[in-house]
C-alpha positions in Angstrom: 32.4 -19.8 178.8 29.9 -18.6 180.1 27.7 -21.4 179.4 27.5 -25.4 180.3 25.6 -28.2 180.7 25.0 -30.7 184.2 27.5 -32.7 184.5 30.3 -30.8 182.7 33.8 -30.8 183.8 35.0 -26.5 183.3 37.8 -24.6 183.9 38.0 -21.6 185.6 40.7 -18.9 184.9 41.5 -15.1 186.5 44.4 -13.2 186.6 45.1 -10.0 189.1 47.9 -8.3 189.6 49.4 -6.9 193.1 47.6 -9.6 194.9 49.2 -12.1 197.8 46.0 -13.9 198.6 43.4 -15.2 196.9 39.8 -17.5 197.9 37.1 -18.7 195.1 34.0 -18.8 196.8 31.1 -20.4 195.2 27.8 -19.0 195.0 24.2 -20.6 195.9 21.5 -20.0 193.2 20.1 -18.0 196.4 23.0 -16.1 196.1 24.9 -16.7 199.2 28.3 -18.0 199.9 29.2 -21.4 199.6 31.9 -23.9 199.7 35.1 -22.3 199.2 39.3 -22.6 197.9 42.3 -21.0 199.2 43.7 -20.0 195.3 46.6 -18.2 194.1 45.8 -14.7 193.1 46.7 -15.8 189.1 45.4 -18.9 188.3 43.0 -21.7 187.0 41.2 -24.5 188.5 38.6 -27.5 186.9 35.7 -27.5 188.5 32.7 -30.4 187.5 29.5 -28.8 187.9 26.7 -31.3 189.2 24.2 -33.1 187.4 21.9 -32.0 189.4 22.7 -28.5 189.4 20.0 -26.3 187.1 19.7 -22.6 186.0 23.3 -21.3 186.8 26.2 -21.9 188.7 28.0 -18.6 190.4 31.2 -18.3 191.8 33.1 -15.1 193.3 36.4 -14.4 193.7 38.2 -11.9 196.3 41.8 -11.0 196.1 44.2 -9.3 198.2 46.7 -6.4 198.6 50.1 -6.0 200.8 47.7 -3.2 201.9 44.6 -5.0 202.7 42.9 -3.5 199.8 40.0 -6.5 198.9 38.7 -6.6 194.9 36.7 -9.3 193.8 34.8 -10.2 190.6 32.1 -12.6 190.4 31.8 -15.2 187.1 27.7 -16.8 186.3 28.2 -20.0 183.8 24.4 -20.5 182.4 23.0 -23.9 182.6 21.2 -25.2 179.3 18.2 -27.0 180.7 18.2 -30.9 180.2 15.0 -31.5 180.7 11.4 -29.1 180.0 8.2 -27.9 181.2 5.2 -31.0 180.4 3.0 -27.9 180.3 2.5 -24.2 179.0 3.0 -21.5 179.6 6.4 -22.9 180.6 8.3 -20.7 183.4 11.1 -19.4 182.9 13.4 -21.8 184.9 14.7 -24.8 184.3 12.4 -28.2 186.1 15.0 -29.6 189.0 14.6 -32.5 187.1 12.7 -34.9 184.3 9.4 -35.1 184.2 7.7 -38.7 186.8 5.1 -40.9 185.9 3.4 -42.6 188.3 -0.1 -43.4 190.0 -1.4 -40.7 191.7 -4.9 -39.8 193.0 -6.4 -36.6 193.7 -8.8 -35.3 196.4 -11.0 -31.9 195.8 -11.7 -30.3 199.2 -13.7 -26.6 199.4 -11.2 -25.0 200.0 -8.5 -26.8 198.5 -6.6 -30.3 196.8 -5.1 -33.4 198.1 -2.5 -35.3 195.1 -1.1 -38.2 196.2 2.1 -39.2 194.0 2.8 -42.9 194.3 6.3 -42.3 193.0 7.4 -40.0 195.2 5.4 -41.3 198.6 3.9 -37.9 199.3 0.9 -36.2 199.6 0.9 -32.6 198.8 -2.1 -30.8 199.9 -3.2 -27.2 197.9 -4.9 -24.7 199.9 -7.2 -21.9 198.5 -8.1 -19.7 202.0 -6.1 -17.4 201.5 -3.4 -18.2 203.9 0.3 -18.5 203.1 2.1 -20.7 202.3 -0.5 -22.3 199.8 0.7 -25.8 199.9 2.2 -28.4 202.5 4.2 -31.3 201.5 4.0 -34.8 203.4 5.5 -38.1 203.4 2.8 -41.1 202.6 3.2 -43.3 205.6 0.1 -45.1 205.0 0.9 -49.3 204.9 -1.0 -51.4 202.6 -0.5 -54.4 204.9 -3.4 -52.3 206.7 -7.1 -51.9 206.9 -8.6 -48.9 205.1 
């Protein structure tokens, strides 16, 4: 199986010859190694894909033999996207969550824009001044009981 849904339980299976020790690693979306499991050189393991995972889940298996030689194999499971973008053209990546319907506000400035998103208690500041990064996110700490 190379395609699944977030939240699915999958079975990873592998086989090697001549190996005496094996480690299976989970890969983060950045490609860095994440969690790991000591496994048999040939075997299987059940894995539940986190419901919040998007785009893909990756694994790499390292098998060591008696002469300390290492073999490796990788697997990338493509995740079907449970959500859709609400604009077009849509990016190639899956959105990280469903769209949020919320109150909000915007304020335009000479070199940018501020967006308030009530449901997230966040204020996004978008810059158009050529500097990087071109945005910042701040928690909305305003207290409605205080005067404006």
